[in-house]
N, C-alpha and C positions, 0 to 999 in steps of 0.2 A: 613109484618108477619115475627115474628120470627118462625126459625125451632127449635123444642124441641129436645135436646141430650136428648138419654136414655142411662143409664148406662149397662153394660154387663150384669148385674143381671137382671136387668128388662127384656132385650132381652132374658134371657135363660128363664125368669118365662112364659112371652107371648108364647115363642114356645112350653113350656109344657103344654100350654091351648090348643094348636091346637088338633083338630081331630085327631087321628092315621088314616094312609093311609097304605094300605096294596094291595101287588101286587099279584092277583090269577095266575097269567101266570106261564106256568112251564119251567123249566131250557131249554129244548128242543126249547119251541116257543120262548125264548129270546135270545137262540144262533142263529136260522134262521135269528132273525133280526138284530141283529147286526155284523154276520159274514160276510156279503156283503161289510159293511161300513170297518171293517177291512182289508180286502183283496184289496180295492181300495187304489192306488197309486197317489200320487199328480201328478207325470210326469213320463211318461213312456219313454224309451230308445229304439232307432230305433234297430231292432233285427240282422242289418246286422252288426253292429259294431265292435262288440267284435271278430267275426270270422275275419274279415277284419285286425283288427291288428294284429292278432295271426299269420295269414297268411305272413304280411309284415316281422314280425319278425322273421319267419322260413327262409324266401327268403333271408333276409340278414343273417342271420348264415351261411346257405348253400353258398351265395359269396363268404364268408370269409372263409369255412372250405375245401370248395372243394379244389380252388387253391392249397392250401397246403397239401391237401392230395394226390392230383394227382403227385405231386413233389416228394412228399416221394414216392410213387409207382412206380414214374419213375427212381429214382434214385437207390431206390433198385433192379429194374431190370436191370440196368445198371452194378451195382455190381455184380448181380449173373452172368450175360452175361460173365464180364471181368473174374469173378472167373472160371466159366465153360469153357471158352477158353482156358484159364491158363491151367486149368486140364487136358482138352482134351491134350492140346500140350505137356504137360508134359507126360502123358500118352503112345502120339505117340512116343516121346523120348525114352522112357523107353522100349517100345515096339520095337522099332528100335534096341537099343543097345543089348537088349537081346535077339534078334534072331539071331540064328545061319548061319553061311553063306551057309550051304548045303539046307538050307531049299529057299532060294532065287530062283527064277525061271529065269533062264538066260534070256528066250526069254521075259519074262514079264518085267524084270529090263534092258533090253536093252536099250528103249528109253530115260530112264533117263539117264543112263551111257552117252549115247553118248550128250545127252542135257548138261550134266554138262563138258562134255569134250569140246563142242562147246564154252558152257559161257566162260571156262578156255581159250580156243584157241583166242575168242574175247577179252576178257581182257587183254591177253597178246599182241595181234596187237595192242589193241588201246595203252597199254604202251610203246610197241615198237616204234609206229608211233610218240607219244609224245617225247620219247628220242630223235628219229630219226631229230623231228623238231627242238628240243632244239639244238642239235647238229650241225644242220644246221643252225641254227640261228647265234651260236656262231663262226662256222666256217666262215660266212659270214663276221659277224662283226671283225674276226681276219685279214681276206682277204682283208677288206675295211679300216681296220688300216694300215695293211700293205701297201695295194697300196696308201694310204694319206702319209705313211712315204716315200714311195720312190720317190711319185710324187712331195715332198715337199722338197725343199733342201735350206738351209738357208747359205749365203754365207757373205763375208766380202772383200770387194775390195777397194785397194786406187784411188781418183781419178787422173784425168792427174795432172802432176807435184808433185804429193805424198804431197797434202797440206791437205787433209780430206780423212775420212776412212769412206765408204758409205755401211751398212750392207742393206740387201735385200734378197727376198726370190722369188727364181725361182721355179715355177709351171710348171711340165711337163706333158700337156694334156693326151698324150700317155703313161705315165711310164717313170721311168728313166733306164738308161743303163749305164754301165762304160765306154762305148766307144761313150757315147754321147758327139758330137762335135757341137750339134744345138746353144750352147750360145758362142758367141764370146764378150770380153769383150770391147773390144775398138768401137763396133758398137754402146756400151751405153754409148761411153765416159769414160770408167774404165780401169784402167791400170790390169795387171797380179798378181794374188795372191801371197802375200808374205808367205803362209802357205803350199805350194804344198811339201816341204821337210819336214813338222813338222806333227807329229802322237799326236791326242788329245783324251784322254781318259777320259770319265766322270763318275766318281762315284758317283751315286746318292744316297747310305744311308750315306756316308761319307760326302756328298754336296761338293765334291771336282774334279778340273780338275787337271787334269795330261799331261803336254805338255813335248814332247819328243823330241828332237833336236838330229841331227846327231854329232858324236863327231869334226866333220871338218866344223861345221856351222859357217858361218861369217857372218857379217854386215856392211856396211860402211856407215858412215857419221850419224849425229843425227835426220837427218830429216827421212830416212828409220829406224833409230832405234826405235823412236816415232812411225811411221806408222806400224812396226811390233808390238810392245807391245800393241796398240792401236787395231790391227786387232785380236790377241788374246784374249782381254777382250772383246770384242764386239761379237767374236764367240761364247763364252760361255756363253753372259749375258741370253740367254734364259733358261738356265739350272738353275737359281738360285743357283749357287755355292757360297760357303763362301770363299775356298780357291784354288788359282792356282797355282801349283805347276810346275817349270820349271826344266828341267833334260837333261842333254845327255843321248846318248844310253848307256853311260859306267856307267851313274850314278853320273856324277859328275855334278858343275854349268856349265851354260850356259854364255858364253862372248856374250853381246850385244853389239859391237862398243862401243859409249862413255861411255853406262850405266856400263861398267866393266861386272863383273861375276854377274848374278841375278841367284837366287834358288825361287823366289816366285813373284808375281804378286798380286795387290790389285784388287778384282771385282769390277764392276760399281756399285757405290753407287746411291740413290735416289738425286734429286738435282745436279746432277752433269753436266748435259749437257740441252741445247736446241736446238731447231731445225730451220735451213734455207734450202733454196732451192737449188740445185746442178745441172746444164745443160748444157752441151756443145753445141757448135754451129752445130755441124755435127751429133748430136742425138735428137731424137724427146722425148727422155725419161727425165719425170723429176723426180728427187730422192730428198727424204727429209735428209737432213744431219745433224747429232750431233755435235754442236760446246759445246767447254768446257766452263764452267761457273767459274769465281772466288768462290772461296772457302764460304760456307755462304751465298750464295746469296737466295733471295726468288723467290718466283713463280711470283711475280709481277716484279720482274726485270727481272726475265729470259722473260717474256713477251714483255717488254720494247726492251730488247736485240734484238728481233724477229723483229724490225722496223729497225735495224741499218744497215748500209753498212760495211762489214767487209773486203773489199780489198782483198779477196781471188778469185784466178781463179775459174770462171764460178759458185760462189756462189752470191745468192742474197737474201736479205729480203723477207720472204713470206705474210708479214704485212704489206698492202700498208700504205704510209706517212699519207694518210687523214684520218686513224682508230685513234679514242683514246679509251684508256681502262679507262673508266669513274667509275667502280669498279669493286675489284678483292676481293672475299671471300671465305670462305668454309663453308660448312656444311654435317655434317658427312661422309666423304669419297668424299664429291662431290666438286668440284670448280666451284663458280658460277662468271659469267664474264659477265659484262655490258660494252656494246662499242657504240659510236657515230662513225659516218663516214659520208665521204661526197659521190660522186658519184663514183658507181662500174664502171670499164672498162667493163666485163663481169662477169657472173654465174662462170667461171674457177677461176677467182680470188678469191673468195668467199671461195670457195670449199678449193683450196689451203691454206687458211688462215688458216680456221677449221681443217684442218688437220695436219698441224703444230701444233696448239695450241692443239690439241688432243694428239698428241704425246707428247709433250712438258708436259702437264699435267699427263701424264702416267708417264713419268722419275721423276717426283716429287710424286708418290705413288697414284696418284687420279685414282678415278673408272670412275666416269662420270663428263661432263661438260655441263653447261648450261649456252647458250651464248643468251644474251639479248640485244635487240636494233638493230638486224641485219635485214635490210628492203632491200628488193628486190623481185619484182612482178614474180611471176612463178617459184621461186628458190623450186626446188625438190630434190637435192642432199642430203639434209638432214633435219630432221621433227625438227624445233627450237622452237617449243611450248613445246618439252620433254627436258629431259636429253639427252646428247647423250655419249654411252659407247665408252672409250677408246678402239682401235682396236688390235687386237692380233698381228699382224705384220705387217709390213711396206714395201715399196718399193715392191710391186709384180710383178714379171714380168712372164708372161705367156708365156711358150714355145711350139711349134708347130713342132713336127718332121716331 
């Protein structure tokens, strides 16, 4: 069955033909009927949600704002307190300055005066004690330096037969006196000094030594002339002088045997000497003795010379024949020596060799020596694992009065 389609006009005509419909309800009745439906909501919200959200927001704001506010309040209070204290202190200072002396009660002010006096006396006492302590320390240092200077005496004496010159240091345990007769050179295998009649003055500022001889001074023979000049050069070696001036008492030149008239000597230079051993049969004391090298020799050549026999009386090599210098080099002021060796006779043999090498290295201007390759069980005289510093002095003789 087909559905009949009507036009809009047909529909409108049909609607007009319907009977009229009238609503006899009053406006109030109609309002009361539809009012409940209008007020109804499709979904109700829980009554506690909005207050809770509002409370949370307030708490969050308080958590952020309160600490900032407290910090500002504390800062303000501290500034106010500081300002009040400063003002109060300033007022007290002004009142104290403006108050006349007559208004001060002596009885009330006495404790303050006595307290200030006591404080000043305490400060003066502490200051005085500090000054006394410092002065005492300086006095002790000066006394110690004077005692050290008096107890250490550097000497230079010829050996027997006047073939070598031996520098050494006398150490007096109980101090030195002008009448000290405790040292007898012959007991150590040494001869008497050649400088007894000579006066030596050291001018530190000018780095100069002035040696004054008597006008009638004489010396016989080339051997004694050489021993004399070497004695002078080694006597002033410790003072690092650059000039050695010779003069007589009257100011003239000095006549020294076959050398003729001399007015100046050359100080000892680096690389001029190496060391061997000196010991006489009648003395228990061994000395390191400097022997001259030919000009221009190296440290390796000097070490090799230390192994050689020199055919001098009482002089022997400090380096045993079984020792070989495998390598000799230098690094930043340090001498590096590597050795190989056979069997040592005793520990003293090793110690003597090391001391001679140290002094020879010092004569060449080195400050430390690293020795490698020395093997001896129980050796304790030196720590061979580290560089060894060259000694300040050599051939020390301790004298007890």
